[in-house]
N, C-alpha and C positions, 0 to 999 in steps of 0.2 A: 227959281230953280233953273239951272243951266242944263241944256240938252246936249249931250255928246254921244257920238256913236262911232264905232270902228267899222260899221257895215252899211251906212247910208240911212235912208228913211223909207217909210211906208212898207208896202208889200215886198218891194225889192230888198229891203233890209232883212226880212224873214227868210227870203230865198237865199241871200248871201250868207246868213248865219247858218242855215242848214247845209249849204254847200261847203262850208268850212270843215265839216265832218269831224268835229271835235270828239274826243273819246267819250263814250257813254251816251252820246247823242244829246249833250247839254252844252249850251252856249250862253254865256252871260255877256251882255253888252250895255254900257262900255265897261272895260276894266282899265285901270284898277277901280274897284268899287269905292265910292266916296260918299260919306255921310251927307244927307240932305239932297242928294242927286237922284234922278230917276234912272232905273236900270230895267232892261228887258231880259227875261230868261226864256229861252226857246228850248223845248224838250222834244226830241224825236227818238227817244230811246226805246227799250223793249215794250213798255206799256203802250206807247203810241203805235208801234209796229204790230202789236198783237190785237189791235182793234178796240181799245178802250172807248167806251161811250162818253166818258168824262174823265179828265185828269185834274188832280189837285196838286198845288205846290204846298208842301208841308214845310214851314220855315220857322226859324227862331234866330235870336241874336245871342251874342256873348261867347262863352267858352264852348268850343266844339263838343265837349263831353257833357255839358250841362246847359242846355238851351234855355233861354228866357223869352218871354213874349211869344210863345209858340202859337201858331195859327195855321189853318188850312185855307188856301185861296184858290178859288175856281179859276182854271186856265181857259183860254179861248182856243178853239181849233182853227188852224190855218191850213193851207195846202202844203205847208212844210213842217208841220208839227204843232205842238201846243205852246202857247205863249202867255206870259203874264208880265205886265209892266207895273212897277211899283216904286215908290220913293223909299230910299234906304233911311230908316228912322232909328236904328239901334246903334250900339257900339260894340267894339271887339271884333267879332266875326259874324258874317251872314252865313247861316247854316241852313241847308235845305235838302230835301229828297222829294219823292213823288209817290202818289197813290192814285189808284183809279176807282171807278164806281163799283168794281167787283171786290174791293178789299185787297187787291194785289199792290205790292210796294216795289219801288226801285230805289234802293238806298245805297247804290254804288258799292255793292257787295259788303255792306256794313260800315263803309267809310263815310257815307253821305257826301255832300259837296260843301265846302267851307271856303269863304273868301274873307281875307282880312279887310276890314273897313278902314279906309283912310279918312282923316279929318279934313282934307282939302288944303293942308298946309305943306309946304316943302321943308 
């Protein structure tokens, strides 16, 4: 597996991701998202700002309107938001949103987040 990042490494990476101040408080690194590679998702959106005790990454693959291989992954709290690092294992699109331990959701106003998965070929 190849490690790439647009933001550096370690804790400084999380800080740089948060300081990028992307819309919705969501940063995916690296982009483009490539099959078989590791990505990190940093979330510092409304659930994080409202004091969630735990945030989960709710993700699936495939068509953004019909997710497959859906799962909830526990995220880790950092000083800059919640993070989850994972290997991209599906095809089509990586689709995700967030929920907290109180049953509240952040689904980007019903649009979720969706990234086309590249196969690593030019």
